[in-house]
N, C-alpha and C positions, 0 to 999 in steps of 0.2 A: 276912669277909663272912658275913652270915646266910644260912641255907638259902633263905629267901624271896627275898632280893636276888640270890643266886646263880642261882636258878631264873629270875627276871626277866631277868637278864643273858643266860642261855642262850636264852631265848625271843627276846629282842631280836636276838641274834647270828644265830639260825636264820632268823627272819622277814626280817631285813635282807639276809642272804645270798640268800635265795630271791628277794627283790625285785631285787637287783643282778644276779643270774645269770639271771633270767627263768624258765627251766624246768630246774633242775639235777636230776641223779639224786640219790638219797638219799646215795650215797657221796660225790659231789662236794659236796653241801650240808654234810655233816658234816666233810669234809676242809677245806673253805674256812673253816668256822666254827671249826676247831681243836677240835672236840668229839667225844666218844664218847658220844653221847646218842640212840641209835636209838629208845629208849623215848619221849623227848621229841618226836621227829619223829612217831612214831605217835600220841601224844597230840594234837599239833597237827592231824593229819589227822582224828582222831576228833572234835575240837572244831569242825572246819570252817574253821580258819585256813589250812590247806594242803589242796590237792586233788591227788590222783594222776591223772596223765594218761599212762597206759601206765607206762613205767619212770621217768617224770619227775614232778617235783613243781612245783606253781605256787601262788603266793599268791592267796587268794580275797579278795573285797571285805571280809568280816569280818576276815580276817587283816591286810589293809592298814590297816583302822581300828585294830586292836590295835597294829600296828607304829607307826602315827602317834602313838598315845597314849604308847607306851614311848619313842619318840624325843623327844617333847615333854618328858617327865619327865626324860630324860637331859640334854637341852639346858638345862633350867632350873638344872641343877647346875653348868654350865660358866661359867667367867669368860670371857664373850664378847669383851671387849676384848683380853684376853691371847691368846685363841685366834686371833682375826682378825689380830693382830700376827704370830703365827707363820705362819699360813696365807698371808697376803698378802705376807709378806716372804720368809721362808725357803723355804716350799714353792713359791711362785710362781716363784722363781728357778730351783729345781731342775726345776720343770715345764717351763719354757722350754728348759732344757738337754736334758731328756728328749725333748721333742717334736722338737727338731732332730736328736737321735740317731736316733730312729725314722725321720725323713725321710731321713737319710743312709743308713740301713740299707735303705730301700726304693728310693731313687733315688741314682744317682751323678751328682754335679755338679748335683743338683736337677732333672735332666731325663731321664736315661737309667735305665730300670729296672735294678735290681741283680739280675743272674742268679746271683750268688754264686759265680761262677767265679774271681774274684780273691780268693784266700784271705787275702792280706796285707791287703787292704781290709777284709774282714769281721773279721779278727783285731784290727785297729785299733779298730773300733767295739765289739767285745766288751771290749777293754781300757778304752775310755771308759765302758762300762756298769759295769765294776768300780769305776772311780774315782767315778762317780755314786753307786753303792751305798754306798761308804764315807762319802759325805756324807749319804746318806739315813738310815743307821742311827741316828745320834744324834738326828736330827729325829724319827724314829719314837718314840724313847724319850721325847721331849718331848711328843709327841701322846698317848701312853699316859697321861700325867699328866692330860690333860683327859678321856679316856674309856678306862678300863682294857680294855674289850673290843677295842680296836684292837691289843692286844698280838700277836694272831695274824698281823698283817701282816708282822712282821719275819721269821717263819719262812717265810711264803709267798714273799716277795721272795727270800729266801736260797735256797729250793728251786729257783725259776725260774732264778736266776743260776747255780747249780751245774749245771743241765741245759745251759744255754747254754755254759758253760765246758767241759763234757764233750763238746761237739761237736754237740748237738742244738739247732741254732740256731732251730728253730721255736718254742722257748720264749722267744724274745725278744719277738715281736710277734704270734704266732698267736692269732686269736680262738677262743673256745669252749673254751679250756683255761686253766689258771692260769699263763699266760705272764707275763713281767714287765710287759708292756703291759696285760694284763687286770687284774692286781693293782693296777697304778698307776691305771688308770681307776676301779676300785672304791674305792681310797683317796681319790681326788679327789672322788668322789661322797659319800663319808662326810664329808669336810671341808666340802663345800658344805652338806650337810644339818645337820651339827653347828653350823655357823655361822648357821643360820636363813636361808640364802640359797637361790636356785634356780639351775639351770644356765642358764636364760635370762638372769638377772641377770649371771652370771659370763661368759657369752658376750658380752654387751653391754660388759662391762668388759675384754674381751680375755683372760680367764683360763681360759675353757673350752677343752678340747681340740678 
């Protein structure tokens, strides 16, 4: 990869991460993007693409316009028929499984809030998460073939799963951190955008979370 294309990829990763996370800290932005590019973040702030809001960063209108341009350029390089086949078949099946897993984590028998006092019940769901992860990993490898910048998702999913297995179950579905659910939601957003679709279209088709 040339230095110019590498720089464009880093910009796309950082701007997209800022969009998906809303108002991340700089550390969270870099960690989620899998980059060590504080200078690039500073350059994006200086250019007006990102704005500092206290300890947080947010995407500005010019930043969003640049992100849209970069995403369109990336989308034009993708075999859309092949991607949508993977997305609508392989990912959709796993997405249905994951949504049920999260529902079961939050509710027992679909009605009673899970207070997590039943350790055997929770352990069974963590085991199911591990089984799901084993199916997800090869799919992630296929998705990286469409957009190499998605490679960071494998590490992010793995890190969340490790924390869950170590006993910190908040990393399964807790919002505002890189929990398994947060990373899943962001990957889903990536696939919707990479396919040239919208969440409204996917909701109408019954595929949105």
